[in-house]
C-alpha positions as CSV (number, residue, x, y, z in Angstrom):
1,M,-16.5,-14.5,15.3
2,Q,-14.5,-15.6,18.3
3,R,-11.0,-16.5,17.2
4,L,-8.4,-18.8,19.0
5,P,-5.3,-17.4,20.0
6,V,-2.6,-17.7,17.6
7,T,-0.8,-20.3,20.1
8,V,-3.8,-22.5,20.4
9,A,-4.5,-22.6,16.9
10,A,-0.9,-23.6,16.4
11,S,-1.2,-26.5,18.6
12,A,-4.5,-27.8,16.9
13,S,-2.6,-27.7,13.7
14,S,0.1,-29.9,15.4
15,L,-2.1,-32.6,16.7
16,A,-3.8,-32.7,13.1
17,C,-0.6,-33.4,11.5
18,A,0.3,-36.0,14.4
19,L,-3.2,-37.7,13.6
20,A,-2.5,-37.6,9.8
21,V,0.6,-39.4,10.5
22,V,-0.9,-42.2,12.4
23,G,-3.6,-42.6,9.8
24,G,-1.1,-42.7,7.2
25,L,-2.6,-39.6,5.2
26,P,-0.5,-36.9,3.5
27,V,0.7,-34.6,6.3
28,A,-1.0,-31.6,4.6
29,G,-1.7,-29.9,8.4
30,A,2.1,-29.7,8.8
31,T,2.4,-28.1,5.3
32,R,0.0,-25.2,6.7
33,A,1.0,-24.9,10.0
34,W,5.2,-24.4,8.6
35,A,3.5,-21.8,6.0
36,A,1.9,-20.4,8.4
37,T,4.8,-17.6,9.1
38,S,4.8,-16.9,5.5
39,T,8.3,-16.2,5.6
40,S,11.3,-18.4,5.4
41,T,14.6,-18.9,6.4
42,A,17.5,-19.4,4.8
43,T,18.9,-22.9,4.4
44,G,22.2,-22.3,2.3
45,S,24.2,-18.6,1.7
46,G,21.5,-17.5,-1.2
47,P,18.7,-15.2,-0.7
48,T,15.4,-17.2,0.3
49,P,11.9,-16.3,-0.9
50,T,8.9,-16.1,1.2
51,I,6.9,-19.3,1.4
52,G,3.2,-19.6,1.7
53,V,0.7,-17.1,0.5
54,G,3.1,-14.8,-0.8
55,G,5.1,-17.8,-2.5
56,D,2.5,-19.1,-4.1
57,G,0.9,-15.6,-5.3
58,A,4.5,-15.2,-6.7
59,D,4.7,-18.1,-8.5
60,F,1.0,-17.0,-10.3
61,L,2.8,-13.5,-11.1
62,V,5.4,-14.6,-12.7
63,R,3.7,-17.1,-14.7
64,Q,1.4,-14.1,-15.9
65,L,4.3,-12.1,-16.7
66,A,6.2,-14.4,-18.7
67,A,2.8,-15.1,-20.7
68,G,2.8,-11.5,-21.9
69,D,6.6,-11.1,-22.5
70,G,7.3,-9.5,-19.1
71,L,4.0,-7.2,-19.2
72,L,0.6,-7.3,-18.1
73,D,-2.1,-5.8,-20.9
74,Y,-5.1,-3.5,-20.2
75,P,-8.2,-5.8,-19.9
76,G,-9.4,-7.1,-23.2
77,T,-6.7,-5.6,-25.2
78,D,-3.3,-6.2,-26.5
79,Q,-1.8,-3.1,-25.0
80,P,0.4,-3.1,-22.3
81,D,-0.6,-1.7,-18.6
82,L,2.8,-0.7,-17.2
83,G,1.3,0.4,-14.0
84,V,0.1,-2.7,-13.4
85,T,3.0,-4.4,-14.2
86,A,5.1,-2.1,-12.1
87,D,2.7,-3.2,-9.2
88,A,3.3,-6.9,-10.2
89,V,7.4,-6.7,-10.1
90,L,6.9,-4.8,-6.7
91,G,4.9,-7.1,-5.2
92,L,7.5,-9.9,-6.2
93,L,10.2,-8.0,-4.8
94,T,8.6,-7.4,-1.4
95,V,8.2,-11.0,-0.9
96,R,11.6,-11.4,-2.1
97,S,10.9,-13.9,-5.0
98,G,11.1,-14.0,-8.8
99,P,14.4,-11.7,-9.6
100,T,14.7,-13.3,-13.2
101,Q,11.2,-12.4,-14.4
102,A,11.7,-8.9,-12.6
103,V,14.5,-8.1,-14.4
104,A,12.8,-9.0,-17.6
105,S,10.1,-7.1,-17.0
106,V,11.7,-3.8,-15.7
107,V,13.6,-3.6,-18.9
108,A,10.0,-4.2,-20.8
109,V,8.6,-1.1,-19.0
110,E,12.1,0.9,-19.4
111,A,11.8,0.4,-23.4
112,R,8.1,2.1,-23.0
113,L,8.5,4.7,-20.1
114,G,7.2,7.5,-22.3
115,D,3.9,5.7,-22.7
116,Y,3.2,5.8,-18.8
117,L,5.3,8.6,-17.5
118,G,3.4,11.0,-20.0
119,P,5.9,12.5,-22.7
120,S,4.6,10.3,-25.3
121,F,1.3,12.4,-25.2
122,G,3.0,15.7,-25.2
123,A,6.4,16.9,-24.5
124,T,5.7,18.5,-21.4
125,E,3.6,16.0,-20.3
126,L,4.6,14.3,-16.8
127,Y,2.5,12.6,-14.2
128,A,3.4,12.5,-10.7
129,G,2.2,8.9,-9.7
130,P,3.7,7.0,-12.2
131,V,6.8,8.8,-12.0
132,A,7.2,7.9,-8.1
133,K,6.1,4.3,-8.9
134,V,8.7,3.8,-11.9
135,A,11.3,5.3,-9.4
136,L,10.4,2.8,-6.7
137,L,10.4,0.3,-9.3
138,A,14.0,1.0,-10.7
139,E,15.6,1.4,-7.2
140,S,14.0,-1.9,-5.8
141,A,15.0,-3.9,-8.8
142,G,18.8,-2.6,-8.3
143,R,19.0,0.2,-11.2
144,D,19.6,3.8,-10.6
145,A,16.6,5.9,-10.5
146,R,18.6,9.0,-11.8
147,S,19.5,7.1,-15.0
148,F,16.6,4.9,-16.0
149,G,15.1,4.6,-19.3
150,G,17.2,8.1,-20.1
151,R,15.5,9.9,-17.4
152,D,16.3,11.4,-14.3
153,L,13.3,10.2,-12.4
154,V,14.6,11.8,-9.1
155,A,14.5,15.1,-10.5
156,D,11.5,14.7,-12.6
157,L,9.4,13.9,-9.5
158,Q,11.0,16.8,-7.4
159,G,10.6,19.1,-10.6
160,L,6.6,18.2,-10.1
161,E,6.5,19.5,-6.6
162,A,4.5,22.7,-6.4
163,A,5.1,25.5,-4.1
164,D,2.6,24.2,-1.4
165,G,4.5,20.8,-1.4
166,R,1.9,19.1,-3.4
167,F,3.3,16.5,-6.2
168,A,1.1,17.7,-9.1
169,D,0.8,16.2,-12.8
170,R,2.3,18.8,-15.5
171,T,-0.7,18.2,-17.9
172,A,-2.7,19.5,-20.6
173,Y,-5.4,16.8,-19.8
174,G,-6.5,17.7,-16.2
175,D,-4.2,16.8,-13.1
176,T,-5.2,13.6,-11.5
177,S,-2.7,13.6,-8.5
178,N,-4.3,13.0,-4.8
179,T,-3.0,12.0,-1.8
180,F,-2.3,8.5,-2.9
181,T,0.1,10.1,-5.2
182,Q,1.6,12.4,-2.4
183,A,2.3,9.7,-0.3
184,L,3.5,7.4,-3.0
185,A,6.1,10.2,-4.1
186,I,7.4,10.7,-0.4
187,I,7.9,7.0,-0.3
188,A,10.0,6.8,-3.1
189,L,12.4,9.6,-2.1
190,H,12.9,8.1,1.2
191,R,13.4,4.7,-1.0
192,I,16.1,6.3,-3.1
193,G,17.9,8.0,-0.3
194,E,16.5,11.4,-0.9
195,K,14.8,13.3,2.1
196,P,11.3,14.9,1.2
197,S,11.2,18.5,1.7
198,A,9.3,19.8,4.9
199,S,6.4,21.2,2.2
200,A,5.8,17.8,1.0
201,V,5.1,16.2,4.1
202,D,3.1,19.1,5.4
203,F,1.1,18.6,2.5
204,L,0.3,15.0,3.4
205,L,-0.4,16.2,7.2
206,A,-3.1,18.5,5.8
207,Q,-5.1,15.8,4.3
208,Q,-5.6,13.9,7.7
209,C,-9.2,14.1,9.4
210,S,-10.4,14.0,12.6
211,D,-10.8,10.3,12.7
212,G,-7.4,9.8,11.9
213,G,-7.6,8.4,8.3
214,L,-6.5,10.8,5.0
215,R,-9.0,11.9,2.5
216,M,-8.1,10.9,-1.0
217,T,-8.7,14.6,-2.7
218,P,-6.5,17.0,-1.0
219,G,-8.5,20.0,0.6
220,S,-11.9,18.5,-0.2
221,E,-14.6,19.1,2.2
222,P,-16.4,17.5,4.6
223,C,-12.7,15.6,5.2
224,T,-13.7,12.3,4.5
225,S,-11.3,9.5,5.0
226,D,-10.2,6.8,2.7
227,P,-8.7,3.7,3.8
228,D,-6.2,3.2,1.0
229,A,-5.2,6.7,1.4
230,A,-4.5,6.4,5.2
231,S,-2.5,3.4,4.5
232,L,0.0,4.3,2.0
233,G,-0.1,7.9,4.1
234,A,0.7,5.8,7.2
235,V,3.8,4.3,5.5
236,A,4.8,7.4,4.4
237,L,4.7,9.2,7.7
238,L,6.2,6.4,9.2
239,A,9.2,6.8,7.0
240,D,9.7,10.3,7.5
241,G,9.9,9.5,10.9
242,S,9.0,12.8,12.7
243,H,5.4,12.3,12.7
244,G,4.8,9.0,14.5
245,E,1.6,10.4,16.6
246,A,0.0,11.6,13.1
247,A,0.9,7.7,11.7
248,D,-0.7,6.3,14.5
249,R,-3.9,7.7,14.1
250,A,-4.0,6.7,10.8
251,L,-3.0,2.9,11.8
252,T,-5.9,3.5,14.7
253,Y,-8.3,4.4,12.0
254,L,-7.8,1.4,10.0
255,T,-7.7,-1.1,13.0
256,A,-10.8,0.3,13.6
257,R,-12.3,-0.5,9.9
258,Q,-11.0,-3.8,9.9
259,Q,-13.8,-6.5,9.7
260,P,-13.7,-9.7,12.0
261,D,-12.3,-11.6,9.1
262,G,-9.6,-9.6,8.9
263,G,-10.3,-7.6,5.6
264,L,-10.9,-3.9,5.0
265,G,-12.6,-2.1,2.4
266,G,-11.5,0.8,0.3
267,G,-12.9,4.2,-0.5
268,I,-15.3,5.3,-3.2
269,G,-16.2,2.7,-5.5
270,A,-14.6,0.1,-3.5
271,T,-16.0,0.2,-0.1
272,G,-16.6,-3.6,0.3
273,V,-13.9,-5.7,1.8
274,N,-11.5,-6.1,-1.1
275,T,-8.1,-7.9,-1.4
276,N,-6.3,-4.6,-2.7
277,S,-7.6,-2.5,0.3
278,T,-6.7,-5.5,2.8
279,G,-3.1,-5.7,1.3
280,L,-2.3,-2.2,1.5
281,A,-3.5,-1.9,5.1
282,G,-1.5,-4.9,5.7
283,M,1.7,-3.4,4.5
284,A,1.0,-0.4,6.9
285,F,0.7,-2.7,10.1
286,K,3.7,-4.6,8.6
287,V,6.0,-1.3,8.6
288,A,4.6,-0.2,12.2
289,G,4.7,-3.4,13.9
290,R,1.2,-3.9,14.7
291,D,1.2,-7.9,14.3
292,A,-2.2,-8.6,15.5
293,P,-4.3,-6.6,12.7
294,L,-1.8,-7.8,10.0
295,R,-1.9,-11.3,11.1
296,L,-6.0,-10.6,10.7
297,A,-5.0,-9.2,7.3
298,R,-3.0,-12.0,6.3
299,D,-5.8,-14.5,7.6
300,Y,-8.2,-12.9,5.1
301,L,-6.0,-12.8,2.3
302,A,-5.1,-16.6,2.6
303,S,-9.1,-17.5,2.7
304,V,-9.6,-15.8,-0.7
305,Q,-6.4,-17.7,-2.3
306,L,-6.8,-20.3,-5.1
307,G,-5.0,-23.6,-3.6
308,C,-2.8,-26.2,-5.5
309,D,-5.9,-28.2,-6.6
310,A,-7.0,-25.1,-8.9
311,P,-6.3,-25.1,-12.9
312,M,-2.5,-23.7,-13.2
313,S,-4.3,-21.0,-14.6
314,V,-5.3,-19.4,-11.5
315,R,-3.2,-21.5,-8.9
316,G,-1.9,-19.2,-6.3
317,A,-4.0,-16.3,-7.4
318,I,-5.8,-14.0,-4.7
319,A,-9.0,-13.3,-5.6
320,Y,-10.5,-9.7,-5.4
321,D,-13.2,-10.5,-2.6
322,R,-15.2,-13.4,-1.4
323,S,-17.9,-13.3,-4.3
324,A,-14.9,-13.7,-7.2
325,Y,-13.4,-16.0,-4.8
326,D,-16.6,-18.1,-4.9
327,A,-17.1,-17.8,-8.6
328,L,-13.6,-18.9,-9.6
329,V,-14.2,-22.0,-7.2
330,A,-17.3,-23.0,-8.8
331,A,-16.0,-22.4,-12.6
332,G,-14.1,-25.7,-11.7
333,A,-11.5,-26.8,-14.3
334,S,-12.4,-23.9,-16.7
335,A,-11.2,-21.1,-14.4
336,T,-8.7,-18.6,-15.9
337,A,-7.3,-15.7,-14.3
338,S,-8.5,-12.0,-15.3
339,D,-7.2,-8.8,-15.1
340,Q,-8.6,-8.6,-11.6
341,E,-6.8,-11.4,-10.3
342,R,-3.5,-10.1,-11.6
343,R,-4.2,-6.7,-9.6
344,A,-5.6,-8.1,-6.5
345,T,-2.7,-10.9,-6.2
346,A,0.0,-7.9,-6.8
347,Q,-1.5,-5.8,-3.9
348,G,-2.5,-8.4,-1.4
349,M,1.2,-9.6,-1.5
350,L,2.4,-6.5,-0.1
351,A,1.0,-7.7,3.2
352,F,3.2,-10.7,3.2
353,G,7.3,-11.0,3.9
354,D,9.2,-8.7,6.2
355,D,9.7,-6.1,3.5
356,S,7.7,-3.4,2.1
357,L,7.7,-0.6,-0.5
358,L,10.5,1.0,1.7
359,D,13.1,-1.8,1.3
360,A,12.1,-4.3,-1.3
361,D,15.5,-5.4,-2.9
362,I,16.2,-7.7,-5.8
363,T,19.2,-8.4,-4.2
364,Q,17.5,-10.3,-1.6
365,A,15.3,-12.1,-4.1
366,A,15.2,-16.0,-5.2
367,E,12.9,-18.0,-7.5
368,P,9.6,-18.8,-6.2
369,L,9.0,-21.5,-3.7
370,S,5.3,-22.6,-4.2
371,T,4.0,-24.8,-1.8
372,C,2.2,-26.7,-4.7
373,D,5.6,-27.8,-5.7
374,P,7.5,-31.0,-4.0
375,A,10.9,-29.7,-4.9
376,P,11.2,-26.5,-6.0
377,T,14.6,-25.3,-7.7
378,Q,16.3,-22.2,-8.4
379,P,18.0,-21.3,-11.4
380,P,21.7,-20.2,-11.6
381,P,21.5,-16.5,-12.4
382,T,19.4,-15.7,-9.0
383,T,21.1,-18.2,-6.8
384,G,24.3,-17.6,-7.1
385,G,24.7,-14.2,-5.8
386,S,24.5,-11.8,-8.6
387,T,21.5,-10.2,-10.9
388,T,23.1,-9.5,-14.5
389,W,21.0,-6.6,-16.1
390,S,21.0,-6.5,-20.0
391,T,21.3,-3.1,-21.2
392,G,17.8,-1.3,-22.2
393,P,17.0,2.2,-23.7
394,G,19.5,4.6,-21.5
395,S,20.9,2.2,-19.1
396,T,23.8,-0.1,-18.8
397,S,24.4,-3.5,-18.1
398,T,25.3,-3.8,-14.1
399,T,25.6,-6.8,-11.8
400,S,24.5,-6.3,-8.3
401,S,25.3,-8.8,-5.9
402,T,23.2,-10.5,-3.4
403,S,23.7,-11.3,0.3
404,P,22.4,-14.0,2.1
405,S,19.0,-13.6,3.9
406,T,17.3,-15.2,6.8
407,T,13.8,-14.3,6.4
408,S,12.0,-13.3,3.2
409,T,9.9,-9.9,3.5
410,S,7.4,-8.7,1.4
411,T,6.7,-4.8,0.4
412,P,3.5,-2.9,-0.6
413,V,2.9,-2.3,-4.2
414,T,2.1,1.4,-5.3
415,T,-0.7,2.8,-7.1
416,T,-1.2,5.8,-9.2
417,P,-3.8,8.4,-9.0
418,S,-7.1,7.7,-11.3
419,S,-8.7,10.3,-13.3
420,T,-11.9,9.9,-10.8
421,G,-10.0,11.5,-8.1
422,T,-10.1,8.3,-6.0
423,G,-7.2,6.5,-4.7
424,T,-9.3,3.2,-4.1
425,S,-8.3,-0.1,-5.8
426,T,-10.3,-0.7,-8.6
427,T,-9.9,-4.1,-10.0
428,S,-11.4,-4.8,-13.5
429,S,-15.1,-5.6,-13.5
430,T,-14.3,-8.7,-15.7
431,S,-17.1,-11.3,-14.5
432,A,-15.2,-14.0,-12.8
433,T,-17.9,-16.5,-13.4
434,S,-16.6,-16.1,-17.0
435,S,-13.5,-18.3,-15.6
436,P,-13.1,-21.4,-14.1
437,A,-11.9,-22.4,-10.7
438,P,-10.8,-24.5,-8.3
439,S,-12.6,-27.1,-6.5
440,P,-13.2,-26.5,-2.9
441,S,-10.6,-28.9,-1.4
442,S,-8.2,-26.4,-3.1
443,T,-9.0,-23.4,-1.2
444,R,-7.1,-22.2,1.7
445,S,-8.9,-21.4,5.1
446,A,-7.5,-18.4,7.3
447,S,-6.1,-20.9,10.1
448,S,-4.2,-23.1,8.0
449,Q,-2.8,-20.5,5.5
450,P,0.6,-18.6,6.0
451,M,0.1,-14.9,7.2
452,G,0.3,-13.6,3.2
453,P,-5.6,-3.2,-7.3
454,T,-3.5,-1.5,-9.0
455,S,-3.5,0.3,-12.1
456,T,-1.3,2.2,-14.4
457,R,-1.4,5.3,-16.9
458,G,-2.4,5.5,-20.3
459,P,-3.3,8.8,-21.2
460,A,-5.1,8.7,-17.7
461,P,-4.1,6.8,-14.6
462,T,-6.3,4.6,-12.3
463,P,-5.4,4.2,-8.8
464,T,-4.5,1.2,-7.1
465,T,-4.6,0.2,-3.3
466,T,-2.4,-1.9,-1.2
467,E,-2.6,-3.7,2.1
468,S,-5.5,-3.5,4.9
469,A,-6.3,-5.2,8.2
470,T,-6.1,-3.8,11.4
471,Q,-6.4,-4.3,15.0
472,S,-5.3,-2.9,18.3
473,A,-1.5,-3.1,18.7
474,S,-1.9,-4.5,22.1
475,D,-4.2,-7.6,20.9
476,T,-1.2,-9.7,19.6
477,A,-0.3,-13.1,19.7
478,S,3.0,-14.9,19.0
479,V,3.2,-18.1,17.3
480,P,5.2,-20.6,19.7
481,A,8.9,-21.3,18.8
482,T,8.0,-25.0,19.2
483,A,5.6,-25.4,16.0
484,S,5.9,-29.0,14.5
485,T,8.8,-29.4,12.2
486,T,7.4,-32.2,10.2
487,T,7.5,-31.3,6.6
488,P,5.4,-32.7,3.4
489,A,9.0,-33.7,1.9
490,T,10.1,-35.5,5.1
491,A,6.9,-37.0,5.5
492,A,6.7,-38.2,2.2
493,A,10.4,-39.7,2.7
494,Q,9.3,-41.9,5.3
495,P,8.0,-45.3,4.1
496,A,4.4,-46.4,5.1
497,A,5.8,-49.3,7.0
498,A,7.9,-47.2,9.1
499,Q,5.0,-45.1,10.0
500,R,2.7,-47.8,11.0
501,S,5.6,-48.7,13.4
502,N,5.7,-45.7,15.2
503,T,1.9,-45.7,15.7
504,P,1.7,-46.3,19.4
505,A,4.2,-43.5,20.0
506,L,2.5,-41.2,17.4
507,L,-0.7,-41.8,19.6
508,G,0.6,-40.9,22.6
509,A,1.9,-37.6,21.6
510,A,-1.0,-36.9,19.9
511,G,-2.9,-37.5,23.0
512,L,-0.4,-35.0,25.0
513,A,-0.6,-32.2,22.1
514,L,-4.6,-32.6,22.6
515,L,-4.4,-32.2,26.5
516,G,-1.9,-29.5,26.0
517,A,-3.8,-27.7,23.6
518,A,-7.3,-27.8,25.8
519,I,-5.0,-26.4,28.7
520,G,-3.8,-23.7,26.7
521,A,-7.3,-22.9,25.4
522,L,-8.7,-22.6,28.7
523,I,-5.7,-20.2,29.9
524,L,-5.5,-18.1,26.6
525,R,-9.2,-17.4,26.1
526,R,-9.6,-15.8,29.1
527,E,-7.2,-13.2,28.2
528,R,-8.0,-12.9,24.6
529,K,-10.1,-10.0,23.3
530,N,-12.3,-10.0,20.3
531,P,-10.9,-8.8,17.1
């Protein structure tokens, strides 16, 4: 479908805002136009979270984590799923949100570390994917990965590297490590400040197929690319910095797989367009600076997010795919969140903000700012410039100082290998029809929304994915700096009489905006390429 240039779309949004004020209606258009950047600028000296899709998604995840005492459970059980919990926290921190809940959840994960990393199942059991993910989690949350839960996660991870460079499980139950695991381990080492070995990077490069993508199962023939492996692989190669051409080929592969609506599908078992794979690809586009496919990916994710009219149980959640979203909407007031929404939201958020798994940092986070809250407030513990840790197993109480930030970012969440050997994001098959959803008015459209699957390991880990959305880097469009500055708060503060008294001027402004949008459309459409 033909897409208007971003500059024209922004003009149309500004016009809608003007007309809404003239008619004495809420300035909803202004909210969406302002939030469409999915980033926020600091208004004070403290950290500022992402606003828009990322902020609303963060608000949803914070509520879900809090309801489970900091942990998310395996579907249909009361057993904590530490991998999905870690993904949720990483998702929060990549959009610079939820530090208070992040601290509580990290402490809860730390207390059960053996259940996730492997030692609980045998003294010599140790799984590469979970070790890499927890190392990322600890470092992003301001903890020391070399002393977390009584373990040196850096030494653990490096000890799992085989002679050929592969990060493999040490287990009696079957090695489930794969290309996704390899990329995750390389990313974790870079995040911690440890340079991965040349053998580890070469092993990842050896998984690249002729079309530029990466296969999920190392050494499998024929070499069949998997979008999720390609997304995380591209981020790992970009982090390494010495294999730009290989990273570019992986990104080009992802761009070619992106659908007109901005979504991407995953690999075996999840080939249809979905939030998890789109989020992973989106993170790769973000790290690479490929703005056009990133915008498309964010558009898709925004289009399947439950809006402010949805029941609180699912408000802000990003559905797994279009059919799951439609089912939630059809469910109406009885909609409830399932494991699928939690996984999808955690990984979908990786596409938003400016951060990624490579640089998410709790010291830059503040409490979530939901567009559904007229005047959100931030608790003192996270706005005063510090994050205080209470002691957990093998940890000491520490305080990390925070610094002011002008933009909020998001980072990809990680995933662990699955027993099936695939790295595609596998969300739970919980039927969305059994959970109610918001009315159509609560839904988000890609044009009006901000630019914004994980699994864990029990005895056997399951894979997860993060971002996807591609388009050639040359097909980029920038949002004009002259976007409407009217916000819902300022509009609400204006008395109705004052709005009516300004009607003639507003009508004139609306007419000029319409003329400008029309001229802009004629000029820009001539050079716009189809996505």
